C-alpha positions as CSV (number, residue, x, y, z in Angstrom):
1,M,79.8,117.6,104.7
2,T,82.7,115.9,103.1
3,D,83.2,112.4,102.6
4,I,87.5,112.1,102.9
5,V,88.5,108.7,101.6
6,V,92.1,107.4,102.4
7,V,92.7,104.8,100.2
8,P,96.0,102.8,101.0
9,L,97.6,100.7,98.0
10,W,100.8,98.6,97.4
11,T,101.4,95.6,95.2
12,R,97.7,94.1,94.3
13,A,96.8,95.8,91.2
14,G,93.3,93.5,90.5
15,F,92.1,94.7,93.9
16,T,92.8,98.1,92.9
17,E,91.2,98.3,89.9
18,A,88.0,96.3,91.7
19,C,88.1,98.9,94.8
20,L,88.2,101.9,92.5
21,T,85.8,100.9,90.0
22,R,83.1,100.3,92.8
23,L,84.2,103.5,94.5
24,A,83.6,105.3,91.5
25,K,80.3,104.1,90.9
26,A,79.5,105.1,94.9
27,M,81.1,108.9,94.7
28,D,78.7,111.9,94.5
29,G,79.7,115.5,94.6
30,H,80.4,115.5,98.1
31,V,83.4,112.6,98.2
32,T,87.2,113.4,97.8
33,V,90.0,110.6,97.3
34,H,93.5,110.4,98.6
35,L,95.1,107.4,97.0
36,C,98.0,106.8,99.0
37,L,101.0,104.6,97.1
38,D,103.2,103.0,99.7
39,H,107.0,102.3,98.9
40,G,107.4,99.9,96.9
41,H,104.2,99.6,94.9
42,S,104.0,97.9,91.6
43,A,104.1,99.9,88.9
44,D,100.4,98.3,88.1
45,V,99.2,100.1,90.7
46,E,100.3,103.5,89.9
47,K,99.2,103.6,86.7
48,V,95.6,102.3,88.1
49,A,95.9,105.3,90.6
50,R,97.1,107.2,87.9
51,K,93.9,106.7,85.6
52,F,91.1,107.0,88.3
53,A,92.9,110.4,89.4
54,E,92.4,111.8,86.1
55,K,89.1,110.8,85.3
56,H,88.2,112.4,88.8
57,P,89.1,115.6,89.5
58,G,90.8,116.8,93.0
59,T,92.1,113.3,93.4
60,R,95.6,113.4,95.1
61,V,97.6,111.0,95.1
62,T,101.0,110.6,97.1
63,V,103.6,108.5,96.7
64,R,105.5,107.3,99.7
65,D,109.2,107.8,100.3
66,E,109.6,106.2,103.6
67,D,110.2,102.1,103.8
68,Y,108.5,101.1,106.8
69,P,106.9,97.5,106.4
70,T,103.1,96.6,107.0
71,G,101.5,99.9,105.9
72,S,101.1,100.9,109.1
73,Y,103.1,104.3,108.5
74,N,100.6,105.1,105.0
75,V,97.3,104.7,106.5
76,L,98.8,106.8,109.2
77,S,99.8,109.2,107.6
78,G,97.2,109.3,105.1
79,M,94.5,109.8,108.0
80,R,96.7,112.2,109.2
81,E,97.0,114.3,105.7
82,A,93.0,113.5,105.3
83,L,92.7,115.0,108.9
84,E,94.7,118.4,107.7
85,E,91.9,119.3,105.2
86,A,89.1,118.0,107.2
87,G,85.9,120.3,108.2
88,P,84.4,119.6,111.8
89,D,81.3,118.1,109.7
90,D,83.2,116.3,107.2
91,L,84.2,112.5,107.5
92,V,87.6,110.7,107.4
93,H,87.0,107.1,105.9
94,V,90.0,104.5,105.6
95,L,89.3,102.5,102.6
96,E,91.2,99.4,102.3
97,E,91.8,98.4,98.4
98,D,89.9,94.5,99.4
99,I,87.2,96.4,100.2
100,L,84.4,96.7,98.0
101,I,81.4,99.1,98.3
102,G,77.9,99.4,97.5
103,A,76.3,102.4,96.0
104,D,74.7,103.5,99.3
105,F,78.1,103.3,100.8
106,F,78.6,106.8,102.1
107,D,74.5,107.3,102.7
108,F,74.7,104.5,105.3
109,H,78.2,106.1,106.9
110,R,76.6,110.1,107.1
111,R,73.0,108.4,108.2
112,A,74.7,105.9,110.8
113,H,77.1,108.7,112.4
114,A,73.8,110.8,112.8
115,L,72.6,108.2,114.4
116,V,75.2,107.7,117.1
117,P,77.3,111.0,117.0
118,D,79.7,109.8,119.6
119,A,80.7,106.4,118.0
120,Y,84.1,105.7,118.5
121,S,84.1,104.8,113.9
122,V,81.4,103.2,111.7
123,S,81.8,100.2,109.6
124,A,80.0,99.1,106.6
125,C,80.9,95.1,106.3
126,T,79.5,92.4,108.0
127,N,81.2,92.2,112.0
128,S,83.8,90.0,110.9
129,F,84.0,88.9,114.5
130,L,80.4,87.0,114.1
131,T,80.2,83.8,112.4
132,R,77.8,83.0,109.6
133,E,75.5,80.8,112.8
134,T,75.7,84.1,114.8
135,N,75.2,86.8,111.9
136,P,72.4,88.7,112.7
137,E,69.4,88.5,110.1
138,P,69.7,91.8,107.6
139,V,67.5,94.7,108.4
140,E,67.7,97.2,105.8
141,D,66.9,100.5,108.1
142,A,69.1,99.3,111.1
143,V,72.5,99.6,112.9
144,Y,73.8,98.2,116.0
145,L,76.7,99.0,118.4
146,S,79.3,96.9,119.4
147,G,82.5,97.2,121.2
148,A,84.5,95.1,118.4
149,F,86.6,97.0,116.2
150,Q,87.6,96.6,112.3
151,V,88.7,99.0,109.8
152,W,87.1,96.9,106.9
153,G,85.1,99.9,105.2
154,S,85.3,102.1,108.3
155,S,85.1,106.2,108.8
156,Y,85.7,108.2,111.1
157,R,84.7,111.8,112.8
158,P,87.7,114.3,112.4
159,E,87.8,114.6,116.7
160,Q,88.1,110.8,116.9
161,V,91.1,110.7,114.2
162,E,92.7,113.4,116.4
163,Q,92.5,111.1,119.1
164,I,93.5,107.8,117.6
165,L,96.8,109.4,115.8
166,S,97.4,110.9,119.8
167,R,98.2,107.7,120.7
168,V,101.1,106.9,118.0
169,R,104.2,107.4,119.6
170,P,107.0,109.1,118.1
171,E,109.1,105.7,117.7
172,Y,106.0,103.7,116.6
173,F,107.0,103.1,112.8
174,A,110.7,102.1,113.8
175,D,109.4,99.7,116.6
176,M,106.0,99.1,115.8
177,Y,105.8,96.2,119.2
178,Q,107.6,97.9,121.2
179,A,105.9,101.2,120.9
180,C,102.8,99.4,121.3
181,I,104.1,97.8,124.6
182,D,105.2,100.7,126.0
183,E,101.5,102.8,125.2
184,F,98.9,100.2,125.5
185,G,100.8,97.0,127.2
186,Q,101.6,93.8,126.5
187,A,98.8,91.9,126.7
188,S,96.6,94.5,125.1
189,T,99.1,94.6,121.9
190,D,99.6,90.4,121.6
191,R,96.0,90.3,121.7
192,T,95.7,92.8,118.9
193,G,98.7,93.2,117.0
194,P,101.1,96.0,116.6
195,L,100.2,96.8,113.5
196,Y,97.3,100.4,112.7
197,D,94.0,98.8,113.0
198,G,95.8,97.3,116.7
199,V,96.3,100.8,117.2
200,M,93.0,101.5,116.8
201,A,91.3,98.3,118.4
202,M,93.6,99.1,121.9
203,N,92.6,102.6,121.6
204,L,89.0,101.4,121.6
205,A,88.9,98.9,124.2
206,E,90.8,101.7,126.9
207,L,88.0,104.6,126.0
208,R,84.9,101.8,126.2
209,G,83.2,102.8,123.4
210,H,81.6,101.5,120.5
211,V,81.6,100.8,117.2
212,V,78.4,100.8,114.4
213,F,78.0,98.7,112.9
214,P,74.9,97.6,110.0
215,Y,72.7,94.7,110.3
216,A,72.6,95.3,106.5
217,A,75.9,95.3,105.2
218,R,76.7,98.4,102.6
219,A,80.2,96.7,101.6
220,Y,82.5,93.3,101.9
221,H,86.0,92.4,102.3
222,A,87.3,90.6,99.5
223,G,91.2,90.1,100.5
224,F,91.7,86.3,100.3
225,D,95.3,87.5,99.7
226,G,97.8,89.6,101.3
227,I,100.2,90.8,104.1
228,S,98.1,88.4,106.9
229,F,97.6,85.5,104.9
230,K,98.3,84.1,101.8
231,G,95.8,83.3,99.4
232,Q,95.3,79.6,97.2
233,G,93.8,78.6,94.2
234,P,94.2,79.7,90.5
235,E,96.1,82.4,90.6
236,L,94.4,85.8,89.3
237,T,95.5,86.4,85.6
238,G,95.6,89.0,83.1
239,T,95.7,93.1,83.0
240,A,94.2,94.9,86.2
241,K,91.1,94.9,84.8
242,Q,90.2,91.3,83.7
243,Q,91.9,90.5,87.8
244,A,89.3,93.2,88.8
245,R,86.1,91.3,87.0
246,Q,87.1,88.5,88.0
247,I,87.3,89.6,92.2
248,L,84.0,91.3,91.7
249,A,82.6,88.3,90.2
250,M,83.8,86.1,92.9
251,G,80.8,84.8,95.4
252,E,81.3,83.9,99.0
253,E,81.8,80.2,98.5
254,E,84.9,81.3,96.1
255,L,86.5,84.0,98.0
256,S,86.4,81.8,101.1
257,S,87.9,78.8,99.4
258,R,90.7,80.9,98.0
259,S,91.8,82.0,102.1
260,T,94.2,79.9,103.7
261,Y,93.1,81.8,106.7
262,P,91.3,79.2,109.3
263,N,87.4,79.2,109.3
264,A,87.8,82.1,106.6
265,W,83.7,83.6,105.5
266,F,83.9,85.8,103.1
267,P,80.5,87.5,103.2
268,V,79.4,89.2,100.3
269,V,76.5,91.4,99.5
270,D,74.9,92.9,96.2
271,L,76.7,96.4,95.5
272,D,73.8,97.4,93.4
273,A,71.0,96.9,95.4
274,R,68.6,99.6,96.5
275,R,68.2,99.7,100.3
276,S,66.2,100.9,102.9
277,P,68.8,104.0,104.7
278,V,69.6,103.5,108.0
279,A,67.1,105.1,110.6
280,R,67.7,103.4,113.5
281,V,69.2,101.7,116.2
282,V,68.6,98.1,117.3
283,P,70.3,96.3,120.0
284,F,71.6,93.0,119.2
């Protein structure tokens, strides 16, 4: 089994450095990486990506020429390219640059897919639809199933990637909103939004499938500043490495306070912890 990791990148050099730092620590001989630089990416981001590729032979770096907004073209194109090289037993990951992963990230995904082979996807992050109050107590060796979809720290079997991509209409990138209305209907599109994660969520809802979530997360979302909402508080300063160190040192309280998103909650986990491998599905 090979884990093919698609990392969409654009302008956040500090997050890029932080993400790839953690990715390097989690990689083993069964992981290949595809760094996807979107149109209009910053020179600092490309510098970080190229340096990572130099240190990790076999890393693929793709620079997009197509000028589509929101990153959807970059992510879905990366998934299609990963599918072209994936074998039937491989996994395709989408690792956005504001997702920081633990040392046991790939072991978790492999075991979770083996436990639930018909899963729509597996997410290694805390379920973002839960709150501090409703989040379950951590159980290191267990996962649970949910009808909610999140792209954060997610992986997919090749046949599921193919099925997802079949829902992307040819005219999607030129007019995402209308294409999603035509494919999924107005109500569904307004509920999830027309971006790539919205396509995945609407597709999951129609299939009535399930996503695997951990009781004890193996990764977390640190993106307090991005396309969806802008951050607040002191700006990150210094080189990409210096910014990455700041990001990696932030706890839940600081990450949450930096976001302008209503009731923002950024639960962090110990990325270097030794956790028991997941071995069972426990209802939640």
